C-alpha positions, 0 to 999 in steps of 0.5 A: 764736301766729298766726291763718292765712288762706289756703293759697297759696304767697305767705307774708305775716306781718302785724303789727298796730297799737297798737289792733289784734290778730291779729283786729283787721284789719277786713275785710282777712282776708275779702278775701284771695285764699287760693289765692294767699296764706297770711297769718299774723296775729300777736298780740303779748304782752299782746294777743289770744290772748296777753294772759296772755303776759308780756314786756318789750313792746318792738319787739325782742321783737315781732321775735323773736316774729315770727321764731319764728312764721315758724319754727313755720310752716316759712317760710324766707322771707316778706313783711311787712305792718305796720300803724301800730306794726306798721310799725316792728316789721316793719322790726325783723324786716327788720333782724334777718333781712334774707335772709328778707324778700321784701317790706316793706309799711307801712300807715300805718307808724310810721317806723324812727325812731319818732314825735316828740310835743309835750307835749300830744300825748304826754299824749293818747296816754300817757293812752289806756291807762286812758282810753276818751275818749283812745282815742276822740279818737286814733282820731277824730283819725287818721281825719280827724274824719269817721267815725261815733261808733258805729264809733269806740266799737266800735274803742275797745271792741275795743281794750280787749277785745284788750289788757291795759292794762299792755301797751297802755301799755308799747308806746307808748314802744316804738313812739314812741321806738325808733329803728332807722333805722341798722339798715335804711337802704339795705336794697334790699328792695321796700318799699311805704308805704300812707298814708291821705289823711285821716291827719294824723300818718302820712300822705304827707308823713311817708312822704315824709320817712321811708320814702321816704328810708330804702329805695332801692326804696320807693314810696308809695301814697296812698288818697284815702278812708282815714285811719289804718285803711284795713283798715276804711275802704277794705278792697277798695282796700287788699287790691287794692294789697297783692296787686298789690305782693306 
């Protein structure tokens, strides 16, 4: 169910984004200090090594599977790191098991209240399950229209290879339209939001309006040279921020 990196005493459960997988964390796994940390990277149902695992493809299901993975690893407590869609999934884990979560980190995280879309935006994202063109446009948009076409193509190819079309499509309304704000608002967990300055949707203004008002012990870190995919764009800076916080 999980891919682990490191053998250190600090346990970190990582929940990937809509375009990701347990192996879709860019260069971050190669930079982890394995003497200090043990990271476990989870595949959701329909993704990666669990592409053939059926499910309802909901945020609540991801949370249940994440807690099952922690149980399987023998982790009574752990930190959570969620990227994008994994950000709201991590917050659902916090809601389900608040006594087990030591730290909460969102990397360009979907807020606890989901993400509102206008009609044009929804059409772009809703069409991405079947369309590589839509996937390319989304990744390009969320990284500030500034990265190479070859990298964009690789990201799209990897997303197709690491998820089923059915699961990818079903997770869109799951992360966009789930609202668990009432379940986590006011939780005192140390909560770090990491935003990319070139992310037009889940950047600093969105984090200020959501993450920072939800968690009383929250702070925001903005990476100047990153968009939505800091683990690819600025991996050394990202892992430095993560390890300092954790």
